[in-house]
N, C-alpha and C positions, 0 to 999 in steps of 0.2 A: 613194371606196371604200378607197383606201390609208390615208386619215386614220382611217377607221373601224377598219381592221385595227390601226393603230398605237395607237388609243385602247383597243381591246380588249386588245392586248398589254400596254399600260401598266397597265390595270386588273388583268390577270392577275399582273403582277409585283408590284404593290402587295399583291394578295391573298396571294401566296406569301410576301412579306416579313412581312406581318402574321401569317400562320400560323406562320412561323418564329419570330417574336418571341413569339407565344403559346406555342409548343412550348418555347422556351427558358425562359420564365417558369414554365411548369408543371414543367419538369424541375428548375429551380432550387428550386422549392418542395418537390418530392418528395425531392430529394437533401439539401437543407440542413435541412428540417424533421426528417427522419430523423436526420441527423447531430447536430443540436442536441438532439433528444429523447434520443439516446444520451448526449450530453454532460451533459444535465440529469439523466439517470438516474445517470451516474457521480458527478455532484455530489451527488445524493441519497444514493448509496451511501456516499460519503465523509462526508457530513453524518450519515448514520445511524451510520457507524462512530464518529464523534465522540460522538454521543448514546449509543451502546452503550458506548463507553469511559467516558463520564461515569456511565452507569448502574452500571457495575461499580466505579468508583473513588470515587463519592460515595455518601453515605448516602441512604436513600429520601427523606427530607425535603429534603435539599440537591438531589437530582436532580429532584424535582418542581419546585422553584423554578427550577433551571437550565433545565428543559424549557419551563416557561412563559415565562421571559425570552427564551429562544432563539426560541420561537414568535412572541413580540412583535417581535423583531428580524427574523424572517422576514416578518412582516406589513409591517414598515417597509420591507424590501427590495422587496416587491411594490408598495407604495405609491410608493416612489421610482422603480421601473421604470415605473409608470403616469404619474407626474407629470413626469418628465424625459425618459427615453430615447425613449418613443414619439412625443411631439410633436417632439423634436429629430430623430428619424429621418426624419420627414416633410420637414423643411427641408433636411436633408442629401441626401435622395433627389431632391428637386425642384430644388435650386440647386447649381450646380457649385462646386468648390473655389475659394476666393478671392473669390467673389462677395459682394456686400453682403447678399443675402438669406440666404445661409448664415451669415455672420458675425453678423448680427442674431439669427438663431435660436439660435446657440450662446451668444451673450452673454446672451440671455434665459434660456436653460436654466441657465447658470452662476449667475445671480442667484437663480433659483427654487430651485436646489439649496441654496444657502447659507441662504436664508430658511426654506425648508421643513425643512432639517436642524436648525436651531435649535428650531423648533416640535416636530419629531418627538422631539428629545432631551428636551424638557420633558414631553411627553405620555408617552413611554415611561418616564421616571423616575417620574412620578406613578402610572402603572399598576403598575409593579414594586414600588413602596413598599407596595402593598396586600397583597402576599404575601411580601415578602422584606425584606432588610436595606437600610439606606441605601447601604452599599458596593456591593451588587449593583445597586441602582438607578442609582448613578453610573456603574458599568461599562456597564450597558445604555444609558444616555443617550449615553455616548461612542461606543458602537457604532452607535447610530442616527444620530448626526451624521456619522460616517465613511461610513456607507452612502450617505447623500444626497450628500456631497461628491464621491463618485466615480461618481455616476450618469451624468453627462454623457458621459464617454468611451464608456460602453456604448451610449448612443443614437447616437453618431457611428459606431461600428462597425456597428450595425444599418442605419443609413441608407446606409453605404458598401457594404452587403451583404458585409462581411468576417466572415462567421459563424464561420469556423474560428478566427480570432483571438479573437473574442468567447468562443467555447467554451473556448479555452485560458486566457484570463484568469479566467473564472468557476471553472474547475477549479483554477487556481492559488490562487484566493481560499480555497476550502474546504481545500485541502491545507495552506496556511499556517495557517489557523485550527486544523486538527486538530493540527499539530505544536506550535503555541504552547499550545493547551489541554493537551496531554499534558505539556509542560514545566512549566507553572505548577501543574498538579495534583500532579505529582511533588514540587514544592517546597512543597506544602501551601498553595497559595493558594485551593484549593477552587473553589466555583461562581463566585466573583468573577473569578478568573483565567481560568476557562474562557470566561466571557462576554467578557472583554477580547480574546479571540482573534478575535472578530468585527471589532473595530476594526483589528487588525493585518492580518487577511486581506484587508480592503478595499483595502489598498495595492496588491495585485496588479492591481486593475482600472485603475490609472492607467498601466499599461504598454501604451501605444498608439503608433501611428506619429506621428512628429513633425509631420506635416501637420495633425493635430488641434490641436496647440498653436499652430501658425501662424495658424489661423483663429479662435483664441480671443482676442478683443480687448475692451477696456473701452468699452462702448456703453450707458451708463445710460438713454439716451432710449427704449430698447425697453420699459422698464417702464411707460411712459405709453401704450403701444398696447393699447387695451382688447380688440381682437379676439384678441390673443395670450392674454390672460388667459381669455377666453371659451373658446377652443379647448382650452387646457390644463385649465381647470376641468371641461369636459365629459368629457374623457378621464380625468382624475384621479378625479372623483367616482364614475364607473362602476367603474374598476378598484380603487379603494379599497374599495368595497363588496364586490367579488368577493374581495379579499384577506382582508377580515374574515370573510366567510363560510367561506373555506377553512380558516382557523385558529381559528374560534370554538370548535369542540368541544374542542380541546386546552387552550385557555386556560380555558374554562368548567370543565372537570374539575379543573383546578388550584385553582380557587376553591371548588368544591363538595366535594372529597375530597382528603385528603393521604396516604392509605394506599397500600399496594402495588397495589391495583386501579387507582387513578388513574395511577400510574407505568407499569403495564403497558399501560393504554390509550394513554398518550402514546408509549411506545416502539413499539407496533404501528401507531399512526396515522402515524408517520413513514414506515414501509414502505408503508402503504396509500395514501399520496399519490403512488404511482408514476404513475398516469395523469395527474396534474397536471403532472408533469415533461414528459410527452409534449405536453400542451396548451401548455406554455410554449414548447417548440420550434416548434410549428406557428404560434403567435401571433407569435413573433419574426420569422419569415420572411414570413408573410402580410401583416402590417401595412404594412411599408415597400413591398412590391411592389404592394399595392392602392392605395397613395397615389402611385405613380409615374405621370406623365402618359402617356396613351395606352395604359394597360395593358388587356389582355383579362381582364376580371373573371371571366368564365366559366372561362377556363383556370386562373387562379390559384386560384379557389375550388374547382374540381374537384380539382386536385392536392392542395390543402391538406386538404380533407375526406377524400380517399382516404388520404393519409398518416396523418392523425390517427386515423381509424377503425381502420386496421391496427394501429398501435402501441398505442393505448389499449386495444383489445379484448384483445390478447394480454397486455399488462401486467395488466389486470384479471383475466383468467382465471388467470394464474400466481399472483397474490397471493391471490385468493379461494379457490382450490382447493389451496393448498400443504399437503401432508401435515404433520401435527404432528411427525412424526419428523424431517423435514427442516427445518421451520421452527424447531424447538427447537435446531438446531445454531447458528443465528445469534442467537437470542433468549436473553437471560440466563435461567438456570433459575428465578430468583425470579419471572419474569413468565410462566412456562409456563401458569399458570392462566388467563391472559387470551387464549390462542390461539384460544379459541372465538369471540372477537370479530372475528378477522381477516376473514372473508367480509363481514361487515356494514361494516367500515371500508373494505374494498376497494370495495364498492358506493358508499359515500359518496365515495371518491376519484374514481370514474368520474363521478359526478354533478357534482362540483366541476370536473372536467376539461372536461366539456361546457359548463358555465357559462363557464369561462375562454375557451374557443375561440369560442363564440357571441358573447360580449360583445366580444371583440377584433375579430371580423369585422364586427359591426354598427358599431363605432366607426370602423373603416377605411372603411366605406361611408357614414359620417356619418349613420347612422340613430339619432341620439342619443335621441330621445323613445321610440322603440320599445324601445331597449335599457334605458332607465331604467324604463319600465313593467314590463318583464320582471324586472328586478332587484328592484323593489319587491315583486312577488309572491314572488320567490325568498326574500327576507328573511323574509317572513311564514311561508313553508312551512318553512324551515330552523329558525328559532327555535321554531316550534310543534313540530316534530319533536323537537328537543333537549329542550324543556321536558317534553313528554309522556313521552318515554323515561325521563328522570330520575325523574319522579314514579312511573312504573310499576315500574322495576327498577334504580334507581341507575345505576352505571357501565355495566352490561350493557345496560340500557334506553337509556342515552345513545348507545351505539354503534348500536343498532337505529334509534333516532329520528334519528340523524345520517344513516344510509343512506336511510331513507324520505324525510326532508326534502330531502336533496340530489338524489335521483333525481326526486322530484316537481317540484322547482324547475327542474331541467334540462328536464324534459318541458314544463313551462309555457313556459319561455323559447323552446324549440324551436318550440312552437305559435305564439307571438307573432312569432317571426322567420320563420315559413314564407313569408309573402308576399314578403319580400325575397329569401330564398334560392331560392324557386321561380321568381322572375323571371329569375335567371341560370342556373338549371337544373342545379346540381351534385348534386341529391338523387336523380337517377334511378338506380335500381338499389339503393336503400337497403334495400328489403325483402329482396333476396337476401343482402346483406351481413349484415343482422340474423339471418337464418336460419343463415348460416355461423358467425356468432359464437355463436349458441345451440348449434350442434352442437359447436363447439370447447369451449365451457364444459362441456357435458354429458360429453363424452369425458374431459376432464381431471378432472372431479369423480368419475367412475366409476373412473378410473385411480388417483386419490388414495386411494380407499377400498380398492381391491384390492391394489395394490402400489406403494410409493413409487418404485421404480426405473422402473416403467412410466410413472408420472406425469412423472418426470424426463425420460424419452425424449420424451414428448409436448411438454413445455415446451421442450426443446432444439430439436426439429424446428420448432415454431411460431416460436420466436425467430429461428432461422436463416432460415426462409422469409421472415419479414418483413424482416430485414436484407438478404437477397438482393434482395428486391423494391425496397427503398429505393435500392439501388445500380443498379437497372435491369436486373437479371439475370433477373427473372421477368416475363412479359407481362401477367398478370391481376392485378387488385388484390384485396385482401381487404376493401376498404371501399367507399365510394360510387363509383359508376361501374362500367362493364363492363370497360374496358381502360385500362391505364396511359396509353397514347398516344391516348386517345379525343379529346383536344382538339387534336390536331395538324392540320396542313394537310390539306384534302381531297385525295383521291387524284388528282383531275384537275389539281390545282395542282402536285402533287409530280412527276408524270410519271415519266420514266425515272430521275430522281435519287433516287427512294424506294428504301430499302434492303429487301432480302429479309428477312422475319422468320424467325429461326431457330426450329426446333421447341423446345417447352418442355423436352423431355428433354435436348437439347444444352445449353441454357442452365443447367439445373440441374447437369449434370455440370461445366460450366465454373465455376459458382459454387463447387461443392465443391472442385474443383481449386485455385481461387484461395484459398479459405479454408485448405486443408490446406498449401499451399505458402507461406503468408505467414510472416514472421519471428515475429510474435506467436504464431501457432499452433505453430510449431516450438519456440519458447521454452517455452511452456506444456507441450507434450508431453514435451520433454526434462527439464524441471524435475519434472514429475509422476512420470516414470519413475525419476529419481534419488531422489526422495523415497520412492518405494516400496521401492527398494533399502535406503535408510537406515532405514525404518520396520520392516523385517522383524526385525532383531535388536537394536533400539534398547535395550530394557530388560533383555535377558538375555544379550546377546553382548558387553558391554563393561564391564569392571570399574570400580568407583569410583576416582577419583583425588582426592587432597587439594585440588588446585587448583580443581576444580569445586565442591567443598564450600565453599571459601573464597569463590569468586566468587558463589555463590548467596547466601551470607550478606551479601555486599556489595550485591547486587541487592535483597535484602529490606530492608536499611537505607535504601535510597533511597525505598522505598515509604512510609516514615515521615517523609519530608521532611528527612532528614539528608544530609550528605555521605557518600560510601562509608566505612563504619565497620565495624571488627572489634572483638571484645571488648577488645583492648588499645589501641584508639583509632582515629582517622581513618587512612584508607589512601590513599596517593598514589603508590605504586610504579607502578601502571598507571592511565591515565585512565579516565573512567567511561562511555565509549561503550557497551560491551557491558553494563555494569551497568544503564544506562538502559533498554536493550532488555529485560533481565530484569525490571526493575521494572514496565515497562509490561505485559509478558506476565503477570506475577503479578496485577496489578490487573485487567487485561482479563478473564482467565479465572478469577479468584477462587481462585488456587492456594494451598493451605495444607497443613499437615501437618508431620511432623518433617523434618529436613534431608535425609534420604535420599529421602523421598517427593517433596519439592520438586525435588531434583536430577533425579530420573527424569522428572518432568513437564517441567522446563525443557529437558531434552535435545531435546524436540520442536522447540523454537525453533531450536537449532543444526542439527537435521536439515533444517528448512525453509530456513535460510540456506545450508546446504551444497548443497541441491538447486538453489537459485537460482544459486549459484556455478557449478554444472554448466551450467545454461542460459545464463548470461552467457558462460562459456567457449566454448560452442557458437557463440553469436552473434559473438563476437570472431574466432574462427578462420574462420568463414564469411565474415566481412568481409575478413579479411586473406589468405585462401587460397581454399578451395573448400568446397562443401557436403559432399563426401566426407570431406575432412580434418576438417571440423567434427563430423561424426557420429563419426568415430574418436576425436576429442578428448573428446566427450561420453561415449563408452563408457569411456575410460580414467579420466576424472574421476569417473564414477559408481561404478566398481568398484575403483579403486585402493585397496588395503587400508589404507595409512597415512592417506590422505585420508578414507576411510570411518570409520576409528577416531576421527579428530579431529572429524569432523562429528557423531559419536555421543556426544561428551562436551560438557559445558558449558564449553568453552575459549574464550578471547578470539580466537584466531587465525581461527576460522571467520567470525565477523562482520566482522573487519577485511578479509579477502581478498574477501568479497562486495562490500564497498564499493570496494575497489581495482579489481576488474574492472568494476564498474558505472561508476566514474569514467573508466577508460580507454575503455570502450565509447562513452560520451558524447563524450569528447574526440576519439576517432578518427572519430566520425561528423560532426565539424565539418570543413568544407573548409579545407585548409591553404593559405590564400591571405593575401596582405598585406591588412591591415585597411584601409589607406588606398586600395586599389584598388577597394573595394566601394562601391556607391552607399549613401547614408544609410539607405534603406529596408531594405537587406539586412544592415546592420551589427548591428542590435539582436538578431535571432535568433541570429547567430553569438556575440555577447557573452553572451547568456543561456545558450547551450549551454556556453560556456567557464566561466561562473560555476557552472553546475550540475555540470560535471565537477570543478571545484575544490572545491566543497562536499562532493561524494562522496569525493574523495580525502582531504580534510581530516577527514571523519568516520572514515575508516579509521584515521587517526593517533590520533583520540580513542578508538578502540577499543583500540589498542595502539601506543604511540609508536615502537616499533621499526620500524614500517612506513613511517616517514618516508623511509627509504632507498630504497623502491621507489615512492614517490609524488612527493614534492617533489624528491628527488634526480634521477631520470630527466628530469623536466620541465625542471629547471634546466640539466642537462648537454645536453639536446636542443637548446638554443639555439646552442651552440657546436660540437656534434658534427655535422658534415656538414649544418648548417642543417636539422636534423630538424624543428624547430618554430619558427615565427616568434616573435621576441622579444616582440612585443606580445601575442600569444595566450598565450605562456608567462607573461607578467606577470599577465594577468587570472586565469589558473588558479592561480598561486602566491598571489596576494592573496586569492582566494576560499578557497583551501585553508587559509589561516591563520585564517579566521573561527571555525570550530568550536573549535579549541584555544585561541584567544584568549578565546573566551567562557568556556571551562572555567577558564582562569587568572583571568579577571575574577571569576567566582563564588567561586573559592578565595580570592582576595585580599579580596573583600568580607566574607568570614567569617573573616578573619585566619588563614588556613591557608597562606599563601604560604611561610612558613619551613618548615612541615612538608613542603610540596611540594619545596622546594629540597633538604632533607635526604634525602627519599626518592629523588629523581632523582640526587643525588650518589652515594648507595649503589648505585643501579641502574647508573650509568655505570661505577663501579668494578668491579662484577661483570661487566658486559658486556665491558669491556676486558680482563678477566682479572687485573687487579691485586688483586682480592679474589675468592677461590675458595671460596665457602661452599656452593654447590649446583652441580648439573650433573655431567657426566662428568669434568671437570677438578678437582673438589673432592677433598680428602683423604679416602681411604677409599672412594671411589666405584669401581665396576667400570670396567675399561678399555673405551673406546669400540669398539675393534676387536673385542675379545671379544664385546661385546654385539651388534655388527653380525653377526658370524658366527653367534651363537646364534639370532638373529631372521631370518636370511636365508631360511629355509624359509617364513616368514610374510610377510616384507616385502622379498623379493629385488628385485622391480621398483621398489619405493619407493627403495631405496638406489641403484639404477642411475639413477633420475631425479635424486636428490640430486647425484650425480657429474656428470650431464649438464647440469644447470642453468647453471652458470657458463660452461661450454664452448659450449653452444647459444646462450646469451645473447650471448657475445662474437662468435660467427659472425653472428648476426642484426644486430649493430651495423654490419656492412658490407653490409647489404642495399641494393639499389637503391631500395627503397620506404621512404619516411620513416615510415609507420605501423608497419612491421615493425621498423625501427630503434628506435623508441620502446619497443616491447615488449622488444626485445633489451637495451636499457639497463636496464630494470626487472629482467629476469632476471639480467643480469650483476651488478647491485647486490645482489640477494637471494642469489645463489649465492656471491658473494665474501664477503658477511657471514656466511653459514652456514659456509663453510670456515674463516674466521678464528675464529668462535665455537667450532667443534669442536676446533680446534688449540690455541687460546690462551684463549678466553673461557669464558663460562658457557653451554654448550650442553646443553639439555634436549630430550627427544624431541619435544615438541609444537612446539618452535621450528622444526622442519623443515617444518611445514605450508605456510607461504608459499613456501618454496623448492620444495616439491613441485608446487604449483600452477603456479608460474612454469616449472618444469622441463617439465611436460606441454605447456604452451603453446609454449614456445620450441623444444622438441624437434620438435613437429609442424610448426611453421613452418620450421624448418631443413630437415626432410625435404622439404617442399614446395619450398623455395628450391633445394635441391640437385637435385631432379628437374627444376626449370625450367632450371637452368644446365647440367647434365650429363646427356646422354642415355644413356651407357653403364651407369651404375649404377642406373637406375630400377627394374629388376626386383629387384635385391638390396634396395634400400630398401623396396620394396613388401612383399617376403616378410618381411624383418626386422621391419617395422612391424606386420604382421598377427600374426606370432608373439608380439611383445611384447604386443599387445592381448589375444590369447587367453590368454596367461599371466596378465596382469593380471586378467582376468575370473575366471579359475580361483581365484587367490589371494583376490580380493575376495569371491567367493561363499563360499569357505572361512571367511573372517573373519566374514561375516554369519551363517553357519549355526552357528558355534561357540557354546558355552555358556561364558560367562566372567563370572559374577556372584556370586563367592564371598561378598562382603560382604552382598549382598542376601539370599542364602540363609542366611547366619549370623544376620542380623537377624531373619528369619522364625523360625529355630530358637529364638533368644533369647526372642521374644515368647511362644512356645508351650511351651517346655520348661525354660528356665533357672529354677531356684527363685527365689522372690521375695526371699529373704534372702541370696542368693549374692553374692559379690564376684568380679569378673572384671577382669583386666588386658588392655589392648591393647598392641601392640608397635610401632605406627607412628602417624604423624600422621593418616593417613586414618581409621584406627580410632578415634582420639581424637575427631575431629570428627564421625564418623558416629554415635557412641554418646554424644555429649556430653549429650544430654537424658536419659539413663538414669543415675540416681544409683548404680546397681550397678557402673558401669564407672569405671576410673581408669587411670593410667599407672604401673604397677609392673612393669617388664619384667625383673626379676631375682628370684631366690628370696628373698633377704633383704627386698626391698621388698614382695613378695607376703605374706610372713609378717607383716611389720609392719602391713600394711593389712588383714590377715585375709582375703586372697583365696585361693581354692583353684582358680580357673579362670583360664585365660589364652588369648587369641586370637592366633594367629600366621599369617603368610603366608610360605611356605617360600622362594620366589624372592627377594623383596626382602631378607629377613633374611639369607639366605646370601650375597647380593651386597653386604652392608654398608649397605643402606638401613634407615632406621627407628631405633627406640630400643633394640631388643634386640640383644645380642651373638650372633653365629652359634653360639657355644658353648652358649647357652641353648637353642637349638633342638635341638642334639644331646642335651643332657641331658633335655629333655622326651620325646624319642623313646624314651629308655631307662627313665625313671622315672614318666612320666605316662600317663594313659589318654585316648585321643582319643574324645570323646563326639559330636563332629560334624566332618564333613570334606566339602569341596567342591573339585573340581579345576577349574583354569582356566589358559589359556596365559599370562596376565599375572602372577598371584600364585602360580602353582603350586598347592600344597595350602593352602587356607584351613581352619584347624583350630581347634576349641575343645578344650582339654586340661583334664582334671580331675587335679589333683595331690593325691594322698593326703596327709593331714596329716603322717604319719611321714616320707614322702619329702621333703616340703617343709621339715621341720625339719632334716633332714640336709643338704639343699641350701643352706639359709640359713646353717647353721653353716659350711659350706665356702665361702661367698661365691660361689655359682654364678651365672653370668650377669651379670657387671658391665655396667651400661648403657653404650651407646655415648656418644661425646663429644657427639652431637647430641640427647641425652636431653631430651625435652620442649622443644626449641628450634625445631622445624620448624613454625613458625606463619606 
């Protein structure tokens, strides 16, 4: 009897362990398939961003060729994923590391990658030649070869179930591709350069743990094992057919039609493939799990279908019902006529997604013949649908035919697969899930027709609900099966160890709290709020400056493939980081018009960068201090009037500081430990973070090289100052930070512009050091800086206090007990000291204080926190003083945002509607010269004799700059105009004072010319 009891107890233990393994497998599928689906969605979004960028930057014919070649490479990627990673994931899952079985499988996969890559390159080149140039065909061939060569690491990651690493490498691939594509298009390589981005991006996929390379050995005998070829052939043949079916519509439309309708079809089809990304995530997780020995197939399939149905249905509903008003925001205007195709293309995407999941599941269960039969029927149905649709109504009919064919093919394959799926039982509850999906689709369709905001709310709630469920926060599924934990151990086996299920309402509240309290949500909320503050008065509250007019011209020059160029030649005084961002924005959004119109539109770029800077500052202070301090920091950065004004102009400093803060945030997120103490597996992530930090800091220098003092300088000094930063980490950061500027210099040298760069930098250094004083407050004839500060104190009082506090707060932080705060202190001290020197001896202009201001805010907040931590007595005073400062900052910032300060824009509007066509009008400063450069009626004749000589009877003046000695006109000229001319237009503003158009009667002008009234300043027509 005791033996019987022991046997029953043993059986019960085995049952419990099996149930726990099943539950773990099901949970792994639910968690990782959702994660990979989101990652695949992000990859799709970035890929779409690349396609959208190309759609705006390339002509229609070039974009059609690019899209077709990109789709071919996408097909190659799917084929490579079928031929190499899935079979390899099986061997990695079954055989332990270092075993002969694993090494044989990896060697076979490497050989197949090389052979298939060569074949894929040849086929891709041949297909591309049918619709493109030989150069584009060669680029596509290189991309196809690279995609195959890096396929084996992906399979190894899948077999090891390292899905997060896999997702990061795939996202790194598309980000690299997007960056490279943008670069080569800006230098006028066109579609060929954009396709080369596929080859470069593939390099990200080789970043895998070193254990992969340890097991990769030369074993040519595996090529003689026929069973490996049979297994690989079965998997590859099936998924190759699926990949062709998924992309055949986009490739076919490129062959049949080269007009705008075809390009619109291709652009929308990229979005509509959203459910396919979901299917890819499910397939990647399910295949290696189903091939693992002793797996509970019922648990894995149940979780896989539940996860897929939830994500795919929501993705389909969002895409199919998207209101045109919202879809038009992300779709280029020239393709808006194709938006009617989106529901049909979404249905096709859902059909292709079902095909992908079912074929992968059948392959994992080794139901090869049933899978091949279903795919044969699918090929007939999809091709028939496409052909019929094209014959009936060209491109529109092709979209409808694609939807009908894909859905019919998915239905047939599901019917053929039914015996296999019903045997393991995951399809129970599918009817209820389909009903729920129908209700969701109907509700979103009705909301889309009634009000886009309501639809957006539905979409947001549905997306959050699915994501919450994928993280295990909701108990019921939205897909197959009744409960998420339906396949867990029976209750009698769990006994007292089973956990009490929390009510759904509590879980939902917990999910919402977790989302709201996350760093990403806080960053988005802070950045969005800061952007709203900047958007309020962006076009009417901030006067034009000559600097932003020049910078916009430089950005426009890059869009034509030149180096940054002004009318008088190449420009190397500042590096091209911000100009590249401008050029990309111009191309992406199709910005055009006269110089003032382009400036006003490009200000939105800096408003966005400034808002991101606020969000990054929030994250930095929250990491270094507390959440309360972070919110106060965000409030100051969002409303600080000087920061607000800089963010509302197209200045260099905004972009530079955004990258500075991003670099320090990444750097301070890296554990400050000795590299040699870390195990090999943990060194790579640390090195990658350091490299990323260095690249971000380096790009800040490429935006404006002045910021080398707060990027490279603090990192170098941190090695010796209280051992703030380990020297190995500092070395990695410094080497990476040199890459962007070195690339810039290499490009300049390759175009024989290095002497021009040296000459410009020599002049810039002389000005910065104060040896040459041609601009700024220290230049001859400029107003006194103290007088200027007093005049502006009612508008920027808090700003000037921050300027003074920056070096002091930075110096205090350098003595903090925390290394991360010391690093920020070093940066603040460097910026504050440089600002003080520039104001006293060098060339200090108002916008130069922006970086000092940002550092002053961060350092001041951290010093207050540091003092409150060290000294208990002064805490109340520090708190009250800080709150008063924040309140005053908000008041001054709101006043700045609400002010009307756009005299030049108002004058330009008056000129368009009122100024006679035969009139001649003079400007009196460089801003006016560039703002009206496209109007032949304008010129630079800032004195009465010059006006009479040019036949001009009108003159445009700005009272504040002229009276302070800025510009071309002598202050005496302004006094004479007030006495002898007639103001026909006037606009008031805090920056320029009175912007006035004067009409000078001929008689008065003759007298003034005879008397030599208004001799031009020494800077007459030299402020270029």
